[in-house]
N, C-alpha and C positions, 0 to 999 in steps of 0.2 A: 923294273919296278912298276912301270905303267901297265905292262901286260899282266902282272900279278894283281894289280888293283882292279883291272878290267875283269879278270877271271873271278875275283872275289865278288865284284858287283853283279856279274851275270849269274852268280850262284844264289843271290838273295831273292827273297820273295818280292821285295820292293821293285826290283828291276822288272819282274814279270808283270806286276800290277801296272807299272808305268808304261809297259809295252802294249797295254790295251786290254788286260784281263779284268774288265770291269765287273763281270758277273760274280767273281769271287768277292769283290767289295760289297756288292749288294747282299750276298748271302751272309757275309759277316755282320752286316747291319741287321738282317733278319734275325740272326742269332742274338744280337743285343736286345731286340724287341722281345724275344722269348725269355731272355734273362729277366727283363723288366716285369713281364707278366708273371713269371714264376716267383721272383724274389719280392718285388714291391707289391704286386697284387695277390700273390699266393695262389695263383691258378695252377693246380696240379704240380707243385714244385718238385715232388719226387720223380716225376716223369719229364717235365719240361727242362729242368736243369741239365740232366745227362744228354737229352736230345739236342739242346742248344749248344752244349759244349762239343758234342760230336760234330755238329754242323760247323762250329767255329774252327775246330782243328782241321777238318777236311778241306776247307776253303782257303787255307794258306798255300799259296803257290809253291811248288817245288819241295813241299814238306815230305812227300812220299809216304805219308802215314797210312794211306789206303792202297798203296801199290802192291800188286801180286808179286810172288817170287819169280825170279828169272831162272828158268830151267832149260838147260841145253844138253841134249842127248841123255836125258834122264838124270842129269846131275844138277843140283841146285847151285847156281853161280852167285846168286844174290838173294838173300832172304826178303820176304815181303814186309810191308809196314805193319805196325802193331794192330791197327784197326782192321786190316785185311784179315788177320787171323781171328780177331774177335767176331767179325761178321760171319764166320763160318757157323756160329751158333744160331744165327738168324737163318742162313741159307739151308741149314740142315733141319730147321724146325725145332731146335732144342730149347731155345730161350722161351718162346711162347708157351710151350708145354710145361716148362718149369714154373713160369708165372702162374699158370692155371693150378699147378700143384699148391703153390702158396696161397692162391685165392681160395681154393677148397679148404685149406687148413684154417682160414679166417672166417669162413662163411657159415652162418646158421640157417639151415634149410627148414627150421621149425615152422616159421610162418607159412611156408609153401605147403608143408605137410598138413598143418592145421586147417588150411583152406585151399584144397586142391584146385578149386575153380580159378584161383589166381594164376594158375598155369596158362589158362586161356588168354589172360591179359598179357602175359609175357609173349605168347605166340602172336597175338594181334599186333603187338608193336613191331614185329618183324616184317609187317607189310611194307614198311618204309624201305626195307632192303630190296624187295622184289619190284616195287614200283619204280625205284630209282634205277634199277637194272634195266627196266623196259625203256626208260628215258635215255639212259646212257648208250644203249646199244643201237639206237637209231641215229646217233650223232656220227658223222663221218670220221671224227677224230679217234674213235674207240672201236676196238673189236670186242667180241664176246668175253674174252678172258679179262680184258681191261675193264669192261663194264661191270663184271661180277666183282672185281677187286674194289672198284669205286663204290659199288652199292653196299658192300659190307660195312662201310663207314656208318651207315644208319643203325647198326647194332650197338654203337657207342662202346665197342670192345676193342681196345688197341691190340692186345695179343692175337685175337682172332683175325683182325684186319691184316696184321703182319704175316700171320701164318698162311692165310689164303693168298694174299698178294704175292708172297714169295714163291708160291706154287704155280700161280697162273700168269702173273705179269710182274716179274721182279724189277723190270726197268722203271716202274712207277712206284716202287716201294717207298721212296723218300716222301713223295707227295702225299700218298695215301696215309702213311703212318703219321705224318705231322698233322694232316687234316683230322685224322681220327682222334689223336690225343688232344689237339687244340679244342675240338668240339666237346670232348669229355670234360675238359677244364671249364668250358663255358656252359655247362648244364644249367647252373643257376641263372644264367642270362637268357638262354634260348628257350627253355621250357616254360617258364611262367607266362609269357604272352600267349603261347599256344593254349595252355590250360585255361586261361581266362577267356580267350576267344571262343572256345568250344563248350564251356560250361556256364551255367547260370549261378548266381550267388546262392540260390536255394540249394542247388546240387552241391556246391562246395562246402556248405554248412552241414551236410549229412554226417551224422555220427554212426560209426559202425560198432557192432557188438564185439566184446572182447574175445580174442581167439582162445580156443581150448588149449590146455597144456599137452604138449607132445611128449610121449614116453621116450626113454633112452633107446629101447628096442626099435622103435619106429625110425629114430634117427640113424641107427646102425644099418638097418635094412635098406633105407632109402638110397644111399650111394651105390649099393650093390645092385638094387633093382633098376635104377636109372641106367647104369652102365649096361646091364643085360638087355634092356628094352631098346635103348637108343642105338647101341652098336649092332644089334640084329637088324635094325631098320636102316641106319646110315653108318656103315662100317668105316667110311673115310674120315669121320670125325673122332676116331679112336684116340689119337694123341691128346686132343684137348679134353674131351669128356673123360677119358680114362684118368688123366692126371688130376683133373678137377675133383673127380669122385674119390680118387685115392687120397688126396689131401683131406677131403672131408671125412672119409672113413678113419684116417689116422686121428683126426680131431675127436670125432664122436665115440670112438672105441674107448677112450679114457684110460688106456693101458700103456700108452707110449707118450707121456707128456713131453719128453725131451725132443722126440721127433716132431711133435706138434709145434713146439716152441721154435725149433730150427726152421721148419718149413714156413711158418707164419711170419717169421722175423728175419733171421740172418739170410737164409736162402732167397727169400722173396726180394729183399733189398739189394743183395749182391747181383742177382740176375736182372733186376730193374736197371741198375747202373749199366751193366754190360749191354743189355738190350737197347737202352736209350742212346748210349754213345754210338753203338753200331748202326742204329737206324738213322740218327742224326747225321752221321757221316755219309749217308747215301745222298743227302740233299746238297749236292755240289751245284755250283752256278750253271754249269753246262747242262745238267740233267733237270734242274728245278725251274729255271727261268724260261719257261715255254708257255704257249697259249694253252696247252693241254693241262698244265698245272692249275691255271686259273679256273678252268672248267671242272677239274677234280675238286677243288676247294668249294666251288659253287654247288656242284652236285652233292657234295658232302653235307652242306647245309640243308639241301632239299631232303636228303635221306634222313637226316636226324630229325628234322621238323615233322616229316611225314610219319616217321616211326612213333614220335610222341603223339601225333594226332590220331594214329591208328589205335594206340592203346587207350587214349581218352574216349574216343568214339565207341570202342567196344565196352569200355566202362559204363558209358551212358546206356548202352543196350542192356548190360547186366543190371544196371540201376532200374531200368523199366521193367525187366523180367521179374526182379525180386521186389518190386513195388517200393523202391526207395531204400533198400537195405545196403546197397553198395555205393560208396562215394566214387564218382567217375574219375576223380583226381588220381586215384591210385593207379589207373591205367597208364599214366604218363611214366610211371616207374618201370614199365615193361621193357624199356631199353636197358642195356647191360651195364650202365655206369653205376656200379655198386660202391658205396651206399648213397652216392650223391643224389641220384634220381629219386630214391625213396625219401631222402631228407627234403628235397625240393617239394615233393608232393605233400609231405607233412607240414612244411612251413606255409604252403599255399592254403591248406585247410585251416591252420591256425591264424592266418591273416584275416579270415572271415569270422572265426570263432576261436579265441585263445584256449578254450577248453576242449577243442577237438584234437584228439591224438590219433594220427593216422600212420605213424612211422612203422609199426609192426605189420599193419595191414599192407602197406606199400612195399615192405620187404619181400612179400610173397611174389608179386609180379617181377620185382627187381632181380631176385635170384633166378626166377624162371627165365628172365631175359638172357642171363648168362648161358644157360643151357640152350635157349632158342637160337642165339647168334652162332653158337658152335655148330648146331644142327644145320643152320642155313649155310654156313661155310662148307660143311660136309656135302650138302646137296649140290652146291655149285661145283665142287670137285668131282662128284659123280657125273654131273651133266656134261662137264667139259673134259 
């Protein structure tokens, strides 16, 4: 009876934790923090709840939920854990591409088509990615592959960060993805101080002319033209750009409303759950609680703030060139956090003048940032 009790006790997670596996306890507490941010503070709940729960599950000792299958002489002796199989969608690049399909089906590129110059603001915001790469690569803790994966956090695009990191440095996937999604959730906290620091009150009060109406034909041609041009220049970003533009073409064609509804709702939410749980489960105590993780989180802040600053500063340049017709605030929306960054830019303008409506103007750089971050990821893949 005593031996049976000992065997039962040794099979529990409690015995493993008491044996000194403190890292798991810390990560479970981190999961609780993410639950709080997602549920109580409503910071990106659609993303943080699945991520936090994946982290929560993976850090229970002896659960085996992430264990790979045991194969002997080509025969499966023991099947793997549930999350091990779900994570194959991340490792094979399936989930990020499907997320982009859903994003495309929910995105209106009309403001970008109506004001093509806003594409430059989206491009300018990507400077945060490349400056952070230069900083990270000189640190002894990171090689070029890891530096590129960390730098892409500046794009504020979780699926792109996951896609690139899984290709170049999968061992830091948990740290990069959690940092990327956390900073996406903190857009309303991080961006306003940068905007106010780099712009004057007079600049923030600038009202922009109403955008022209974009025809249906333009909206149909746009995803086809972007796919053609971008993939000829940067073929490696085909999975992301291809799925993004396919989703948008489905939406703008107007002839397949059921496909649009499925891609924009059911598919997007299902894949978000699978992606979040899979990514969260990579943040185990052994992998996450290292000095490198703290550096990744710190560099992520640098990347995000630098990207915001790059967009705002280029917005100031456009403001000067156009003699005050462009509000520099919209440059902050050049990061890829759609539509949060555009909404923050709009609210910052209304903070100075309640009658200043910048949302549609900010959506141009915002959707351009989605394209820009995918191109930046493709450029890193070509380089490495």
